[in-house]
N, C-alpha and C positions, 0 to 999 in steps of 0.2 A: 324092167330094164334098167340097168345102170344109165344115168343121164350124162350127158356130155359137160365136161367142165366149161362153164361160160366165160372163158378167157383165153388168153394165148399161151398160158403157162401150162406146159406139158411135163416138164422136168419134175423130179421129187426126190427126197430123202428119206430114210428111215430113222426115227428116233427111238428112245426106249419103249419097251413093250409093242414094237413094231408099228408104232404111230407113223402115219404117212404125214410128211410135211411138204407143201409145195408153195410156189411163189417166192417173191423176194421183197425187200423193202418194205412198204406198208401194205402189201398185199399177201402176206403170208398167211397160209391157212393150214392148220393142223387136223387131222382126222383119225378116229379109231377104224381099223379095218374090221370088217364083218366077215365070218366064216361059217355061218350057219347053212343048214340044209333043209329042204321041206320035211324030209323023212323023220327028222328030229323035232319037229315043231309042234307034236301033238299035246304035250303036257300042259302048255299055257292055256289053249281052249278048254282042255278038259277041267282044269281047275276053275275056270270062269263058269262052265257048265253047271257046276255043283251049285252055284249061286242061283241059278235059275231053277234048279231042282228043289232047293231049299226055300226059295221065295218066289213061286210062281207067278204071283200077281204083280211083282216090281218090274217095271221097265228097265232093262239092262242093255248096256251098249259096250262096245270094245273098240278102242281106238289104239292101234299100235303105231307108235310114232317113229317115222324113219329117222335114221342118224345122217349126218352131213355128208358122210362118204358115198350115200346113194346117189347124190346129185352133184358132188364136187370132185370125185376122185379123178385124178389126171390120168390121161390115156396109158402112160407107161405103167401106172400100178394097178391096172384092172385085173392082172393075172393073180394078183395078192388078195382080191376083195372078191367075196361072193355077193350075187344081187339079191337084194332084201325082198323084192317083190314077191318071187314065187314062195318065200317062207311066209309072207304076211298072207298071201292068198291061201296057203294050206291052213294057216290058223283061222282065218275067217270062215273057210268052208267046212271046219269042224265044229263050229258054233251050233248050239242048239237052242231055239228060241230066243237068241240073243242078236241084236242088231249091229252089224259092223258099221263103223265110221272110217272110211277108206279115205285118209287125207293124202295118200301118196301122190296121186294125179293132181290133187288141189295144190300142194306145195310146188309140184313140177312147174306149175304156170307162173311162179313167182321166184324162179331161181335167181333172177337178175336184180332182185331186191335183198335186203340184208334180213333174211329169215334164219339164218343160222350163224353162231359166232364162229369167228376164225381162230380165236385164241382159247376157246373154252369147248368142252365136249357137249354143251347144251345147244338147243335152238335158241333164237332170240324172241322177244316177245312179239314181233310183227309176225313171225312164223306161227306162233301160238295163236294169234289173232285170226289168221286164216283158218286154222284148225277149229277154233271155237265157232266161228261162223258156220262151218260145215257141220259141226255137231249140233247147232241150234237148229239148223235146216232139217237134218234127219230127225231130231226129237221133236219137232214141230212147236218150238217155243219162240218167243219174240227175240230179236237181236238187234242192238245199237251198233251203227258203224263208228269208225274212229272221230267222227265230228262230235260225238258225245264225251269225248275224252281230252285230257291235256297230256301233252307230250313231256316228259322228263328225260333228263340225259345225265349218265355218269360217264365223264369223258375219260379217254386214256385208260380203259380198263384191259388188263390182261387176265385171263381166266385159268382154268386147271390145266391147259395144254402145255404151258411151259414146264410145269412141275412133271406132267405125266410123260413128256417127250424128251426133256432135257436139251432141247434144242434153243439156243440162245437167240436165234432170229424170231422165234415166237414172242420172246419177251420184249424185242425191239419193234414190235409191230402192234402196238395197242390200238384200241378200236373203241368206238362210242357204244356205250350200252343204252339203247333208247327204249323206254318203257312208256305205258300209258295209264293214267289214272282217271277214274271216272269224273266228270265235271260235277255231277250230283254226289253229295256226301251222306244221303239219307240210308246209310248202312252201318251196322256195328259188327264188330269182330271179337269174338271170345275164343280164347286159346285154353287148351290143357296141355302143359309141357311133359316131355318124357325124359327123366333123367336116368342115366346108367345104374341100374341096380346090381346085386350080387349075381353072378352067373352069366353067360353068354346070351345075349338077346333078352334079358331081362331088364325092364325100366320101371322105374317107380313113376307116379303120376303127380303133377302138382294140382293145387286148387285151380279152379277156372279163373281166368283172369282177362281183361279186355286190353287191346292194344291195336295199333294200326296194322291193316294188311300190307301196305306198300312201306317199306322201310328204306330211307334215304341213305345211300352209301356216298362217300367223298370220291372226287374225281382220283383216278389212278388206282382204286380199290381193285383187289383180285377177287373180291365177293360180291361182285355186283349182282350175279344171279340170285342171291339170297335176298334181293329186294322183296320178292314174294315171301311173306309170312316169316321171314328171317330164316328160311331154310326147311329141312324135312322134319325136325324133331318135335313137332307140335301137331296135334289134332286141332283143327280149325272149324269153327261154325261161323258162318257169315249170315246175319239176319240182313237179307238182300232187298231188292228194290221191286221184285216182280209181284205180279198180283194174279197168279192163275192157279193157285193150290198145288203147284209143282214144287217138290224139295228134292234137291240132288245130292247125291254123294259122290265123289270123285275118289277112287282108289287108285293110287298112283306112285310113281317114283318122282324124281326131281324134275323131270320134264313137265310132269303134270301141274307144278307149282304155277306155271305161266298162264294156266288156262281159266282159273275161277275169276280172276278180274274183269274179264269179258263177259261173263254171265251173270252179274249183279242184277241186271235188267230183265234176265230171262227166268229167274226162279225166285221164289219167296224166301227160300233158305238154301244155303250151300254148306255141305259138310265135306271136309277135306281129310282124307286118311291116308297115312304112308303105311303100306303093307310091312315095312321093316321095324315099325316102331309101335303100332296100335297094340293096346293090350286087352281090349274088351271082346267079348262075343259080338261078332258083326251082325248076327240075325237079331239078336235082343236090341242092339244099338239102332238098327233100321227101324224096328217096331217102335221104340220109345220115342224116336223123333220124327216118326210119320214120314219117312223117306219114301219117295214115289219113284224116283230115278236113281240108277247106278251107272256111273261111267268108269270103266277101266281105262287108264291113260298111262301106259308105259312104253318107253322107247324100245326099238327092237332089240338092242343089247340085252336088256333086262328081261323083256318077253321071252327071248329065246333061252335065258338061263334058268335051268332047273329050280335053282333056290327061290326064283321069284314066284314060281308056280306053288312051290311047297309053302311059302309064306302067305301067298293068297288063300290056299286051302285051310291053312292052319287057322285063320280068323274065324272060320266057321266052326270050329271046334273047341275055342277057348272057353 
């Protein structure tokens, strides 16, 4: 079900691309409407099921991440938005041998906290923390709470929704981007960069290089969400701090970028792959790196988009 807006703001306006903008002054929130229906949700689980067919011994999980409109849609705009829950349920019900990680009710318990950005289309790191905690519970791995992390802040951030909506009130309502870094630094991060090559969807790979997982942005930055790995265009390997023989791969869109930092204590190695840029055969990559667990973590807009399913399936055939 669409959840009630946890404020008195019921009015709204439409920005470019149908963006729903609600609230005023410092409380403006901009959201992408969702228009999907359960009957058209089958291609995403079908693509993921191919991974279980190809790698039956690997533990595979699917986390479909709700978008902010599911929780914060103003009452007056509900006729413009479809409920994500039945679509998500249809996706989970179509999985074969794959474990769903249903975070929709988990996040619903925290809607009075800063779990989604107001000025950006992403969730916030606190929302990803609650999702990572639920994944760790489902996967049966250790998990550290926020007392094991230091809080960092990028003040006065304004994200993508000002550009997407064209609504000046979004620009005038900056927010703090709060993220959490592990107090222990006994991990290393190795990247392979993806540079655009000749032809659509073709990328050349850089040589592996080490770098920080968390990248500090200045106050007022519009790119604060790129704190994690610098964005999407790298394949990432974290030599992490777990000691249980479990090695995780996260196949994701940009929402998934905020998850790995909470799992450094849960797995020995974490590999982060974006389906839009990864250039290798995924089956071979899993074998070469001894990966034991795969988590698909994509937001509902992407999961419903057939191009996402095509990209995920294509990685099996490279």
